[in-house]
SESERO-464675 format. One line per 10 residues: number of its first residue (from 0); for each residue x, y, z of N, C-alpha, C. Coordinates in nm, 4 decimals, padded with zeros to 6 digits. Example, Ala and Ser with C-alpha at 12.3 -4.5 7.8 and 13.67 -1.06 7.14 Angstrom:
<nodes>
0) 01.3190 -00.5690 00.7800 01.2300 -00.4500 00.7800 01.3200 -00.3300 00.7800  01.2850 -00.2250 00.7080 01.3670 -00.1060 00.7140 01.2900 00.0030 00.7870
</nodes>
This chain:
<nodes>
0) 11.8277 18.0901 13.8906 11.8694 17.9668 13.8256 11.8047 17.8488 13.8948  11.7765 17.7415 13.8187 11.6999 17.6311 13.8718 11.7862 17.5263 13.9409  11.9094 17.5034 13.8904 11.9948 17.4012 13.9488 12.0581 17.4534 14.0773  12.0647 17.3682 14.1811 12.1277 17.4132 14.3044 12.2760 17.4347 14.2848  12.3286 17.5417 14.3400 12.4703 17.5740 14.3299 12.5252 17.5838 14.4707  12.6334 17.5149 14.4958 12.6925 17.5189 14.6287 12.8415 17.5500 14.6177  12.9040 17.5719 14.7317 13.0462 17.6011 14.7311 13.0725 17.7467 14.6998  13.1782 17.7724 14.6235 13.2166 17.9084 14.5869 13.1655 17.9375 14.4460  13.0950 18.0476 14.4314 13.0403 18.0891 14.3020 13.1156 18.2127 14.2558  13.1551 18.2157 14.1289 13.2256 18.3325 14.0768 13.1638 18.3753 13.9444
10) 13.1470 18.5049 13.9269 13.0986 18.5590 13.8012 13.2119 18.5677 13.7010  13.1838 18.5275 13.5761 13.2896 18.5216 13.4744 13.2400 18.5811 13.3437  13.3201 18.6706 13.2850 13.2875 18.7242 13.1528 13.4103 18.7311 13.0621  13.5208 18.6742 13.1082 13.6418 18.6712 13.0278 13.7292 18.7937 13.0390  13.6839 18.8964 13.1069 13.7611 19.0196 13.1194 13.8794 18.9998 13.2135  13.9697 19.0944 13.2123 14.0866 19.0861 13.2998 14.0458 19.0924 13.4466  13.9467 19.1768 13.4769 13.8993 19.1832 13.6144 13.8379 19.0517 13.6582  13.7621 18.9865 13.5691 13.7013 18.8579 13.6016 13.8071 18.7496 13.6182  13.9174 18.7616 13.5456 14.0261 18.6648 13.5615 14.0812 18.6686 13.7042  14.0977 18.7902 13.7572 14.1463 18.8035 13.8946 14.0466 18.7443 13.9930
20) 13.9185 18.7724 13.9710 13.8149 18.7206 14.0597 13.8122 18.5680 14.0553  13.8227 18.5109 13.9354 13.8194 18.3657 13.9230 13.9398 18.3024 13.9914  14.0575 18.3584 13.9717 14.1771 18.3036 14.0366 14.1630 18.3071 14.1880  14.1138 18.4197 14.2392 14.0981 18.4332 14.3847 13.9934 18.3340 14.4353  13.8826 18.3218 14.3637 13.7753 18.2306 14.4041 13.8217 18.0858 14.4004  13.9001 18.0491 14.2988 13.9500 17.9121 14.2884 14.0423 17.8790 14.4055  14.1273 17.9732 14.4433 14.2149 17.9512 14.5582 14.1332 17.9352 14.6868  14.0280 18.0167 14.7005 13.9421 18.0054 14.8182 13.8717 17.8705 14.8214  13.8232 17.8242 14.7055 13.7570 17.6939 14.6983 13.8551 17.5820 14.7324  13.9771 17.5924 14.6828 14.0793 17.4918 14.7115 14.1091 17.4865 14.8598
30) 14.1229 17.6016 14.9211 14.1541 17.6085 15.0636 14.0452 17.5441 15.1485  13.9198 17.5629 15.1076 13.8075 17.5139 15.1863 13.7560 17.3777 15.1408  13.8154 17.3237 15.0335 13.7706 17.1947 14.9838 13.6308 17.1989 14.9251  13.5964 17.3101 14.8572 13.4624 17.3294 14.8029 13.4636 17.3266 14.6511  13.3465 17.3056 14.5946 13.3285 17.3146 14.4507 13.3319 17.4610 14.4074  13.3889 17.4872 14.2903 13.3866 17.6205 14.2306 13.2857 17.6193 14.1165  13.1879 17.7064 14.1228 13.0902 17.7204 14.0156 13.1192 17.8495 13.9396  13.1528 17.8355 13.8126 13.1839 17.9485 13.7262 13.0575 17.9836 13.6485  13.0027 18.1011 13.6749 12.8780 18.1421 13.6105 12.9063 18.2490 13.5053  12.8662 18.2194 13.3836 12.8765 18.3162 13.2750 12.7352 18.3526 13.2323
40) 12.7040 18.4808 13.2414 12.5682 18.5267 13.2146 12.5694 18.6270 13.1002  12.4734 18.6118 13.0096 12.4584 18.7046 12.8988 12.3265 18.7782 12.9140  12.3335 18.9091 12.9171 12.2155 18.9932 12.9188 12.1825 19.0283 12.7738  12.0846 18.9588 12.7153 12.0543 18.9772 12.5737 12.0097 19.1191 12.5408  11.9527 19.1873 12.6395 11.9099 19.3249 12.6132 12.0286 19.4177 12.5939  12.1462 19.3730 12.6379 12.2670 19.4550 12.6254 12.3571 19.4053 12.5145  12.3156 19.3011 12.4409 12.4020 19.2401 12.3418 12.3471 19.2608 12.2013  12.4342 19.2857 12.1038 12.3880 19.2995 11.9658 12.3443 19.1656 11.9108  12.2494 19.1669 11.8184 12.2052 19.0429 11.7575 12.3094 18.9926 11.6590  12.3344 18.8613 11.6586 12.4318 18.8012 11.5695 12.3635 18.6913 11.4890
50) 12.3911 18.6864 11.3636 12.3344 18.5836 11.2766 12.4360 18.4730 11.2551  12.3866 18.3509 11.2287 12.4774 18.2390 11.2054 12.5471 18.2511 11.0711  12.4908 18.3305 10.9786 12.5501 18.3444 10.8461 12.5559 18.4911 10.8060  12.6582 18.5275 10.7334 12.6699 18.6627 10.6808 12.5960 18.6700 10.5486  12.5634 18.7912 10.5005 12.4961 18.8042 10.3706 12.5724 18.7364 10.2586  12.7044 18.7271 10.2706 12.7833 18.6652 10.1658 12.7861 18.5141 10.1725  12.7210 18.4581 10.2739 12.7135 18.3139 10.2841 12.8183 18.2521 10.3735  12.9191 18.3298 10.4192 13.0205 18.2739 10.5075 12.9658 18.2607 10.6485  13.0192 18.1653 10.7223 12.9695 18.1376 10.8579 13.0138 18.2464 10.9562  12.9200 18.2892 11.0374 12.9504 18.3828 11.1463 12.9117 18.3136 11.2757
60) 13.0018 18.3028 11.3728 12.9692 18.2323 11.4968 12.8444 18.2921 11.5622  12.7588 18.2046 11.6112 12.6388 18.2497 11.6793 12.6760 18.3016 11.8171  12.5853 18.3795 11.8763 12.6077 18.4287 12.0119 12.6245 18.3126 12.1081  12.5463 18.2067 12.0881 12.5555 18.0900 12.1753 12.6940 18.0263 12.1681  12.7484 18.0162 12.0451 12.8820 17.9589 12.0296 12.9880 18.0454 12.0960  12.9754 18.1767 12.0772 13.0720 18.2683 12.1371 13.0705 18.2577 12.2889  12.9510 18.2526 12.3464 12.9408 18.2477 12.4918 12.9885 18.1139 12.5467  12.9651 18.0059 12.4726 13.0158 17.8757 12.5149 13.1682 17.8778 12.5203  13.2300 17.9439 12.4254 13.3759 17.9549 12.4243 13.4260 18.0356 12.5444  13.3536 18.1425 12.5777 13.3933 18.2235 12.6928 13.3870 18.1413 12.8204
70) 13.2783 18.0675 12.8396 13.2644 17.9840 12.9589 13.3728 17.8771 12.9635  13.3994 17.8136 12.8496 13.5030 17.7102 12.8448 13.6386 17.7663 12.8857  13.6664 17.8900 12.8451 13.7931 17.9532 12.8825 13.8004 17.9739 13.0336  13.6876 18.0099 13.0952 13.6852 18.0276 13.2395 13.7088 17.8971 13.3136  13.6445 17.7902 13.2666 13.6635 17.6589 13.3291 13.8083 17.6141 13.3141  13.8652 17.6356 13.1952 14.0043 17.5972 13.1720 14.0983 17.6747 13.2631  14.0685 17.8017 13.2862 14.1531 17.8815 13.3746 14.1450 17.8278 13.5182  14.0268 17.7908 13.5603 14.0101 17.7376 13.6958 14.0847 17.6062 13.7138  14.1002 17.5294 13.6064 14.1701 17.4009 13.6130 14.3179 17.4178 13.6442  14.3710 17.5371 13.6307 14.5096 17.5592 13.6687 14.5278 17.5504 13.8197
80) 14.4173 17.5634 13.8935 14.4226 17.5646 14.0396 14.3500 17.4454 14.1002  14.2391 17.4043 14.0395 14.1550 17.2983 14.0935 14.1487 17.1796 13.9985  14.1154 17.0623 14.0530 14.0853 16.9474 13.9698 13.9556 16.9739 13.8946  13.9449 16.9197 13.7746 13.8252 16.9420 13.6933 13.6989 16.8972 13.7650  13.7084 16.7924 13.8468 13.5909 16.7409 13.9172 13.5357 16.8414 14.0175  13.6159 16.9399 14.0573 13.5726 17.0405 14.1541 13.5122 17.1637 14.0875  13.5059 17.1648 13.9542 13.4623 17.2843 13.8814 13.3319 17.2569 13.8081  13.2379 17.3476 13.8228 13.1114 17.3423 13.7496 13.1014 17.4684 13.6647  13.0801 17.4522 13.5355 13.0589 17.5669 13.4479 12.9107 17.5850 13.4225  12.8626 17.7073 13.4373 12.7191 17.7321 13.4237 12.6974 17.8536 13.3352
90) 12.6222 17.8318 13.2274 12.5918 17.9394 13.1334 12.4442 17.9723 13.1432  12.4113 18.1005 13.1537 12.2717 18.1389 13.1680 12.2468 18.2719 13.0988  12.1207 18.3021 13.0796 12.0791 18.4282 13.0183 11.9999 18.5073 13.1213  12.0329 18.6323 13.1390 11.9665 18.7173 13.2382 12.0539 18.8355 13.2696  12.0429 18.8861 13.3884 12.1327 18.9921 13.4322 12.2382 18.9302 13.5238  12.3650 18.9671 13.5094 12.4694 18.9075 13.5933 12.4405 18.9199 13.7426  12.4003 19.0380 13.7871 12.3740 19.0562 13.9303 12.2618 18.9651 13.9763  12.1529 18.9596 13.8985 12.0388 18.8776 13.9371 12.0732 18.7307 13.9441  12.1497 18.6809 13.8473 12.1864 18.5397 13.8457 12.2818 18.5049 13.9595  12.3746 18.5947 13.9890 12.4676 18.5686 14.0981 12.3974 18.5733 14.2335
100) 12.3048 18.6659 14.2491 12.2281 18.6717 14.3739 12.1449 18.5453 14.3892  12.0836 18.5009 14.2805 12.0053 18.3768 14.2854 12.0941 18.2590 14.3243  12.2122 18.2515 14.2669 12.3057 18.1429 14.2989 12.3504 18.1489 14.4442  12.3554 18.2691 14.5007 12.4038 18.2850 14.6382 12.3137 18.2176 14.7404  12.1905 18.1874 14.7020 12.0984 18.1216 14.7949 12.1451 17.9815 14.8311  12.2248 17.9192 14.7437 12.2730 17.7837 14.7684 12.4251 17.7781 14.7765  12.4885 17.8927 14.7954 12.6349 17.8985 14.7940 12.6902 17.9320 14.9307  12.8179 17.9016 14.9482 12.8886 17.9422 15.0701 12.9523 18.0793 15.0533  12.9876 18.1131 14.9282 13.0557 18.2384 14.9006 13.0318 18.2737 14.7547  13.0084 18.4034 14.7262 12.9955 18.4484 14.5875 13.0996 18.5566 14.5640
110) 13.1691 18.5481 14.4499 13.2832 18.6358 14.4223 13.2614 18.7081 14.2905  13.2876 18.8366 14.2892 13.2818 18.9154 14.1664 13.4096 18.9972 14.1530  13.4379 19.0379 14.0295 13.5483 19.1285 14.0059 13.4989 19.2716 14.0080  13.5901 19.3648 14.0182 13.5503 19.5056 14.0227 13.5504 19.5693 13.8854  13.5955 19.4958 13.7843 13.5912 19.5446 13.6470 13.5357 19.4350 13.5580  13.4620 19.4762 13.4539 13.4073 19.3792 13.3609 13.4479 19.4087 13.2192  13.3736 19.3497 13.1261 13.4123 19.3559 12.9874 13.3365 19.4619 12.9087  13.2354 19.5198 12.9705 13.1602 19.6226 12.8999 13.0199 19.5767 12.8680  12.9562 19.6418 12.7710 12.8150 19.6200 12.7450 12.7848 19.4830 12.6844  12.8721 19.4300 12.5982 12.8394 19.3068 12.5278 12.8077 19.1926 12.6230
120) 12.8951 19.1717 12.7215 12.8754 19.0598 12.8123 12.8263 19.1063 12.9489  12.7823 19.2274 12.9558 12.7218 19.2837 13.0765 12.8222 19.3018 13.1896  12.9291 19.2250 13.1880 13.0401 19.2509 13.2772 13.0114 19.2396 13.4252  13.1128 19.2757 13.5026 13.1028 19.2746 13.6475 13.1480 19.4097 13.7008  13.1256 19.5135 13.6240 13.1779 19.6446 13.6582 13.0844 19.7186 13.7523  13.1409 19.7759 13.8549 13.0687 19.8721 13.9378 12.9364 19.8248 13.9915  12.8294 19.8575 13.9227 12.6961 19.8356 13.9756 12.6663 19.6888 14.0007  12.7242 19.5988 13.9217 12.6987 19.4569 13.9433 12.7591 19.4095 14.0740  12.8850 19.4431 14.0988 12.9476 19.4008 14.2237 12.8777 19.4627 14.3435  12.8376 19.5898 14.3316 12.7654 19.6522 14.4409 12.6298 19.5861 14.4627
130) 12.5595 19.5539 14.3538 12.4280 19.4909 14.3667 12.4388 19.3537 14.4311  12.5419 19.2786 14.3938 12.5588 19.1460 14.4517 12.5881 19.1554 14.6007  12.6766 19.2465 14.6400 12.7047 19.2604 14.7833 12.5815 19.3080 14.8591  12.4965 19.3841 14.7935 12.3769 19.4367 14.8599 12.2711 19.3304 14.8816  12.2631 19.2321 14.7914 12.1493 19.1399 14.7948 12.1860 18.9936 14.8087  12.3128 18.9584 14.8100 12.3521 18.8182 14.8203 12.3038 18.7577 14.9516  12.2699 18.6302 14.9455 12.2209 18.5583 15.0638 12.3338 18.4943 15.1423  12.4547 18.4990 15.0879 12.5723 18.4456 15.1557 12.6807 18.5531 15.1502  12.7915 18.5342 15.2197 12.8989 18.6335 15.2097 12.9406 18.6570 15.0650  12.9637 18.7845 15.0309 13.0005 18.8225 14.8946 13.1340 18.8947 14.8982
140) 13.2232 18.8555 14.8073 13.3566 18.9145 14.8006 13.3741 18.9881 14.6684  13.4260 19.1090 14.6749 13.4634 19.1847 14.5556 13.6154 19.1882 14.5490  13.6708 19.1383 14.4380 13.8153 19.1331 14.4195 13.8582 19.2530 14.3355  13.9446 19.3377 14.3890 13.9836 19.4590 14.3155 14.0777 19.4280 14.2012  14.0741 19.5123 14.1005 14.1677 19.5025 13.9886 14.2745 19.6082 14.0098  14.3908 19.5653 14.0492 14.5015 19.6567 14.0749 14.6130 19.6316 13.9750  14.6710 19.7360 13.9229 14.7754 19.7222 13.8217 14.9109 19.6948 13.8849  14.9870 19.6093 13.8173 15.1262 19.5851 13.8524 15.2070 19.6080 13.7265  15.2390 19.7318 13.6954 15.2978 19.7646 13.5666 15.1882 19.7587 13.4616  15.2099 19.6805 13.3570 15.1114 19.6680 13.2511 15.0088 19.5595 13.2806
150) 15.0360 19.4752 13.3803 14.9486 19.3628 13.4096 14.8691 19.3868 13.5364  14.7514 19.3191 13.5433 14.6742 19.3184 13.6656 14.7284 19.2086 13.7562  14.7289 19.2353 13.8849 14.7873 19.1428 13.9809 14.6786 19.0870 14.0703  14.6714 18.9544 14.0799 14.5735 18.8914 14.1688 14.6097 18.9226 14.3134  14.5173 18.9790 14.3910 14.5477 19.0085 14.5305 14.5803 18.8806 14.6069  14.6721 18.8874 14.7025 14.7079 18.7677 14.7793 14.5922 18.7214 14.8666  14.5878 18.5916 14.8925 14.4902 18.5363 14.9848 14.5283 18.5781 15.1277  14.4299 18.5874 15.2181 14.4641 18.6116 15.3586 14.5483 18.4960 15.4110  14.6368 18.5262 15.5018 14.7249 18.4248 15.5579 14.8361 18.4914 15.6359  14.9412 18.4192 15.6718 15.0526 18.4791 15.7454 15.1067 18.6015 15.6729
160) 15.1133 18.7117 15.7436 15.1590 18.8362 15.6840 15.0506 18.9140 15.6137  14.9321 18.8549 15.5955 14.8179 18.9211 15.5321 14.6958 18.9027 15.6202  14.6785 18.9951 15.7145 14.5753 18.9823 15.8160 14.4346 18.9951 15.7582  14.3379 18.9495 15.8365 14.1967 18.9654 15.8047 14.1438 19.0808 15.8896  14.1029 19.1886 15.8249 14.0538 19.3080 15.8941 13.9020 19.3008 15.9032  13.8457 19.3288 16.0193 13.7006 19.3298 16.0332 13.6579 19.4528 16.1123  13.5561 19.5222 16.0603 13.5000 19.6371 16.1308 13.3979 19.5896 16.2328  13.4147 19.6311 16.3572 13.3228 19.5906 16.4647 13.2575 19.7135 16.5261  13.1295 19.7003 16.5592 13.0606 19.8111 16.6258 12.9597 19.7628 16.7295  12.9605 19.6332 16.7589 12.8706 19.5798 16.8601 12.7340 19.5405 16.8090
170) 12.7039 19.5665 16.6826 12.5729 19.5321 16.6273 12.5684 19.3850 16.5885  12.4477 19.3341 16.5677 12.4315 19.1942 16.5268 12.4939 19.1667 16.3906  12.4705 19.2526 16.2886 12.5358 19.2285 16.1595 12.6883 19.2285 16.1697  12.7429 19.3199 16.2487 12.8879 19.3229 16.2663 12.9351 19.1973 16.3377  12.8505 19.1416 16.4242 12.8844 19.0164 16.4913 12.8957 18.9013 16.3938  12.8057 18.8970 16.2945 12.8143 18.7923 16.1930 12.9411 18.8094 16.1087  12.9752 18.9356 16.0794 13.0987 18.9618 16.0051 13.2198 18.9184 16.0869  13.2151 18.9426 16.2164 13.3240 18.9038 16.3053 13.3459 18.7532 16.3015  13.2377 18.6755 16.3083 13.2506 18.5299 16.3064 13.3044 18.4809 16.1726  13.2578 18.5424 16.0629 13.3065 18.5037 15.9306 13.4551 18.5358 15.9173
180) 13.4953 18.6529 15.9649 13.6356 18.6926 15.9573 13.7235 18.6008 16.0419  13.6751 18.5655 16.1603 13.7516 18.4772 16.2477 13.7690 18.3393 16.1843  13.6667 18.2923 16.1144 13.6756 18.1625 16.0478 13.7809 18.1657 15.9371  13.7836 18.2756 15.8607 13.8848 18.2886 15.7558 14.0246 18.2926 15.8170  14.0404 18.3690 15.9243 14.1705 18.3766 15.9914 14.2118 18.2396 16.0430  14.1169 18.1662 16.0975 14.1443 18.0315 16.1484 14.1901 17.9391 16.0361  14.1231 17.9465 15.9217 14.1548 17.8591 15.8081 14.2877 17.8923 15.7433  14.3234 18.0204 15.7413 14.4408 18.0635 15.6657 14.5652 18.0879 15.7502  14.5487 18.0975 15.8819 14.6626 18.1276 15.9676 14.6975 18.2744 15.9727  14.6113 18.3585 15.9181 14.6341 18.5023 15.9240 14.5859 18.5609 16.0554
190) 14.6436 18.6738 16.0941 14.5984 18.7420 16.2153 14.4624 18.8049 16.1899  14.3832 18.8162 16.2957 14.2522 18.8814 16.2889 14.2656 19.0209 16.3481  14.2389 19.1219 16.2665 14.2562 19.2608 16.3073 14.1193 19.3227 16.3332  14.0853 19.3441 16.4597 13.9569 19.4020 16.4979 13.9701 19.5541 16.5009  13.8812 19.6225 16.4282 13.8928 19.7679 16.4142 13.7608 19.8345 16.4492  13.7677 19.9292 16.5392 13.6541 20.0155 16.5688 13.6871 20.1557 16.5216  13.5897 20.2227 16.4607 13.6132 20.3571 16.4075 13.5197 20.4558 16.4744  13.5781 20.5557 16.5391 13.4998 20.6644 16.5951 13.4826 20.7719 16.4902  13.3598 20.7976 16.4514 13.3366 20.8970 16.3468 13.3541 21.0374 16.4031  13.4355 21.1186 16.3356 13.4580 21.2573 16.3756 13.4434 21.3455 16.2519
200) 13.4195 21.4727 16.2771 13.3964 21.5659 16.1659 13.5243 21.5963 16.0915  13.6320 21.6170 16.1637 13.7565 21.6597 16.0998 13.8736 21.5828 16.1573  13.9443 21.5085 16.0728 14.0622 21.4365 16.1186 14.1735 21.5329 16.1588  14.1802 21.6481 16.0927 14.2848 21.7443 16.1275 14.2666 21.7950 16.2703  14.1418 21.8240 16.3073 14.1174 21.8739 16.4423 14.1443 21.7666 16.5460  14.1089 21.6424 16.5150 14.1340 21.5341 16.6094 14.2834 21.5120 16.6264  14.3562 21.5143 16.5159 14.5015 21.4961 16.5254 14.5635 21.6029 16.6142  14.5129 21.7261 16.6016 14.5687 21.8361 16.6808 14.5426 21.8152 16.8299  14.4175 21.7881 16.8648 14.3853 21.7757 17.0061 14.4474 21.6510 17.0666  14.4583 21.5427 16.9879 14.5189 21.4208 17.0405 14.6667 21.4429 17.0710
210) 14.7346 21.5180 16.9867 14.8783 21.5356 17.0033 14.9126 21.6491 17.0992  14.8349 21.7573 17.0959 14.8743 21.8752 17.1737 14.8079 21.8827 17.3102  14.6893 21.8245 17.3239 14.6193 21.8362 17.4529 14.5785 21.7017 17.5088  14.6374 21.5937 17.4567 14.6077 21.4580 17.5031 14.4605 21.4240 17.4857  14.3978 21.4805 17.3840 14.2599 21.4447 17.3529 14.1579 21.5347 17.4193  14.0332 21.5187 17.3783 13.9228 21.5923 17.4362 13.8284 21.4948 17.5031  13.7328 21.5490 17.5769 13.6341 21.4630 17.6424 13.5597 21.3786 17.5398  13.5304 21.4387 17.4244 13.4566 21.3668 17.3209 13.5395 21.2519 17.2627  13.6654 21.2794 17.2290 13.7470 21.1732 17.1695 13.7789 21.0645 17.2708  13.7951 21.1032 17.3989 13.8169 21.0021 17.5031 13.6953 20.9109 17.5142
220) 13.5765 20.9686 17.5089 13.4537 20.8892 17.5188 13.4403 20.7950 17.3995  13.4716 20.8463 17.2811 13.4654 20.7614 17.1620 13.5630 20.6443 17.1732  13.6840 20.6751 17.2169 13.7849 20.5703 17.2281 13.7435 20.4654 17.3307  13.6948 20.5078 17.4446 13.6544 20.4130 17.5482 13.5405 20.3236 17.5001  13.4478 20.3829 17.4284 13.3367 20.3036 17.3756 13.3866 20.1987 17.2769  13.4738 20.2393 17.1847 13.5257 20.1463 17.0857 13.6136 20.0393 17.1503  13.6922 20.0771 17.2487 13.7769 19.9792 17.3165 13.6941 19.8730 17.3864  13.5800 19.9142 17.4450 13.4912 19.8179 17.5110 13.4318 19.7219 17.4082  13.3870 19.7759 17.2948 13.3299 19.6915 17.1893 13.4339 19.5923 17.1382  13.5552 19.6400 17.1167 13.6606 19.5538 17.0640 13.6994 19.4467 17.1658
230) 13.7102 19.4843 17.2926 13.7466 19.3871 17.3960 13.6427 19.2758 17.4045  13.5150 19.3128 17.3956 13.4077 19.2131 17.3980 13.4185 19.1196 17.2781  13.4443 19.1773 17.1613 13.4585 19.0970 17.0397 13.5782 19.0041 17.0494  13.6897 19.0535 17.1003 13.8104 18.9718 17.1116 13.7885 18.8553 17.2071  13.7206 18.8806 17.3177 13.6920 18.7740 17.4138 13.6060 18.6646 17.3497  13.5113 18.7060 17.2709 13.4224 18.6114 17.2019 13.5006 18.5220 17.1058  13.5911 18.5822 17.0301 13.6668 18.5052 16.9315 13.7701 18.4159 16.9988  13.8323 18.4615 17.1038 13.9307 18.3776 17.1736 13.8665 18.2508 17.2266  13.7399 18.2599 17.2684 13.6693 18.1418 17.3173 13.6402 18.0436 17.2042  13.6154 18.0964 17.0844 13.5814 18.0111 16.9706 13.7050 17.9611 16.8960
240) 13.8058 18.0492 16.8837 13.9263 18.0170 16.8064 14.0510 18.0575 16.8858  14.0873 17.9792 16.9853 14.2035 18.0183 17.0675 14.3341 18.0227 16.9904  14.3365 17.9626 16.8717 14.4593 17.9601 16.7922 14.4792 18.0866 16.7096  14.3765 18.1692 16.6983 14.3834 18.2866 16.6119 14.4519 18.4035 16.6831  14.5496 18.4621 16.6174 14.6161 18.5815 16.6698 14.5261 18.7027 16.6481  14.5020 18.7792 16.7534 14.4104 18.8933 16.7454 14.4871 19.0234 16.7646  14.4652 19.1163 16.6730 14.5190 19.2517 16.6836 14.4014 19.3478 16.6918  14.4187 19.4613 16.7583 14.3085 19.5557 16.7741 14.3537 19.6979 16.7444  14.2570 19.7795 16.7000 14.2838 19.9199 16.6723 14.1574 20.0010 16.6905  14.1727 20.1204 16.7454 14.0653 20.2200 16.7455 14.1126 20.3349 16.6580
250) 14.0347 20.3660 16.5542 14.0691 20.4724 16.4613 13.9638 20.5816 16.4664  14.0017 20.6999 16.4217 13.9078 20.8109 16.4138 13.8975 20.8570 16.2688  13.7792 20.9016 16.2318 13.7617 20.9543 16.0971 13.6389 20.8985 16.0300  13.6372 20.9045 15.8975 13.5266 20.8493 15.8206 13.5503 20.6998 15.8074  13.4556 20.6151 15.8517 13.4800 20.4706 15.8574 13.5236 20.4087 15.7254  13.4613 20.4486 15.6145 13.4965 20.3886 15.4866 13.6418 20.4090 15.4512  13.6896 20.5319 15.4618 13.8293 20.5620 15.4289 13.9244 20.4947 15.5278  13.8878 20.4970 15.6572 13.9741 20.4389 15.7603 13.9936 20.2900 15.7378  13.8850 20.2190 15.7064 13.8947 20.0752 15.6827 13.9642 20.0449 15.5511  13.9326 20.1206 15.4478 13.9932 20.0958 15.3163 14.1444 20.1109 15.3222
260) 14.1931 20.2074 15.3987 14.3377 20.2293 15.4083 14.4106 20.1065 15.4626  14.3421 20.0287 15.5463 14.4053 19.9108 15.6047 14.4239 19.7992 15.5030  14.3580 19.8117 15.3882 14.3688 19.7090 15.2858 14.5063 19.6985 15.2236  14.5895 19.7994 15.2422 14.7235 19.7970 15.1815 14.8068 19.6801 15.2310  14.7853 19.6388 15.3554 14.8634 19.5290 15.4133 14.7760 19.4128 15.4586  14.6545 19.4072 15.4076 14.5609 19.3028 15.4496 14.5357 19.2042 15.3365  14.4870 19.0856 15.3737 14.4453 18.9880 15.2743 14.2973 18.9949 15.2466  14.2218 19.0516 15.3413 14.0762 19.0596 15.3273 14.0221 19.1593 15.4289  13.9241 19.2395 15.3862 13.8481 19.3246 15.4777 13.7066 19.2694 15.4836  13.6534 19.2513 15.6043 13.5208 19.1933 15.6230 13.4301 19.2950 15.6904
270) 13.3107 19.3128 15.6345 13.2135 19.4094 15.6853 13.0786 19.3423 15.7045  13.0026 19.3913 15.8029 12.8651 19.3469 15.8187 12.7754 19.4215 15.7221  12.6557 19.3674 15.7023 12.5643 19.4282 15.6055 12.5173 19.5654 15.6494  12.5086 19.5855 15.7771 12.4743 19.7179 15.8293 12.5054 19.7153 15.9784  12.5227 19.8321 16.0360 12.5544 19.8381 16.1781 12.4913 19.9589 16.2407  12.5546 20.0106 16.3454 12.5065 20.1347 16.4047 12.6266 20.2218 16.4354  12.6011 20.3411 16.4804 12.7121 20.4325 16.5062 12.7839 20.4651 16.3772  12.9174 20.4506 16.3782 12.9973 20.4827 16.2617 12.9717 20.3935 16.1425  12.9050 20.2784 16.1630 12.8836 20.1859 16.0537 12.7395 20.1849 16.0054  12.6585 20.2826 16.0426 12.5208 20.2880 15.9974 12.5146 20.2925 15.8462
280) 12.4269 20.2112 15.7882 12.4098 20.2100 15.6438 12.5280 20.1506 15.5707  12.6010 20.0587 15.6373 12.7258 20.0092 15.5823 12.7102 19.9470 15.4450  12.6067 19.8642 15.4262 12.5991 19.7913 15.3003 12.5564 19.8786 15.1848  12.4463 19.9507 15.2005 12.3899 20.0233 15.0881 12.4343 20.1690 15.0837  12.5028 20.2144 15.1848 12.5412 20.3540 15.1896 12.6834 20.3781 15.1423  12.7345 20.4928 15.1781 12.8636 20.5360 15.1254 12.9811 20.4574 15.1819  12.9669 20.4004 15.3014 13.0806 20.3316 15.3629 13.1220 20.2094 15.2813  13.0258 20.1231 15.2497 13.0587 20.0032 15.1732 13.1109 20.0389 15.0355  13.0500 20.1376 14.9713 13.0967 20.1805 14.8400 13.2404 20.2301 14.8497  13.2701 20.3033 14.9552 13.4049 20.3566 14.9725 13.5064 20.2443 14.9905
290) 13.4748 20.1486 15.0781 13.5688 20.0405 15.1050 13.5906 19.9553 14.9805  13.4815 19.9159 14.9130 13.4941 19.8328 14.7933 13.5717 19.9059 14.6842  13.5475 20.0351 14.6725 13.6118 20.1128 14.5664 13.7585 20.1411 14.5957  13.7928 20.1650 14.7225 13.9267 20.2129 14.7559 14.0220 20.1058 14.8057  13.9723 19.9989 14.8653 14.0611 19.9018 14.9283 14.1479 19.8299 14.8256  14.2737 19.8086 14.8609 14.3670 19.7393 14.7718 14.3543 19.5882 14.7826  14.2762 19.5391 14.8787 14.2578 19.3956 14.8960 14.1112 19.3599 14.8752  14.0783 19.2327 14.8601 13.9380 19.1925 14.8473 13.8571 19.2331 14.9695  13.7285 19.2588 14.9454 13.6366 19.3005 15.0514 13.5213 19.2013 15.0568  13.4918 19.1513 15.1755 13.3804 19.0601 15.1964 13.2691 19.1315 15.2738
300) 13.1463 19.1225 15.2234 13.0300 19.1751 15.2929 12.9461 19.0567 15.3377  12.9159 19.0512 15.4671 12.8420 18.9392 15.5248 12.6985 18.9822 15.5544  12.5975 18.9133 15.4976 12.4585 18.9540 15.5200 12.4100 18.9177 15.6600
</nodes>
């Protein structure tokens, strides 16, 4: 896109999943005092052709008119949370992932939903949210669509009682994620939960040796390594944000599942784009896909 976009950017297609993403993004923009840019993108290669008139002579809304209405609905929804002056509506033609990634070059945060509307409006389903987290130039958040009875429920913002979880492994990308997570915790008053995961082959075997034999040499070494990484990270954050409450955990198992499980009581999970050890290939590999797919709370990936 040619116009500079700043603040919080959210993908919008009118779907229920996009509604959750927009609500979450608007709250984040309000908290940070930023502009919210609502981007509605139409992929013409995925859309049926529509004529302005039917064979019988009656008027049929053009695709342009339909899409303008969709964007207007998104802007109107954002006005429930923000002043109109803080909202920018942007309509474009292309691929949703490509347009959102392009917008991320001038944004502080880009937000997508985990479900979209389907082929007509290209949606924000699956591959789009993954593509945006993989290629965004700024932190990217995926907001999950979770059911509350018959309705979808907007996940709570991080804050008191809803900690910010961050995976740490001592790598530079994880360090950037740590700083981003600490900033969110500082802004919202939520606790910062530092988590190191020791990758093991079998959780059942680890549970047995931990409980019956007080651990093995291998699990002790993993724990000591993770505890050192976490202690270093905690010291760094305390120097930058002495007001932030810090909690720590060393877990064993597959990192994606271990981190995703923590989303049940979290306001946000923050991950680096890639790391080492248990977090190798975090962004493009199975770990990030697992966390984004399974976590009950929004997930932020920091490039």
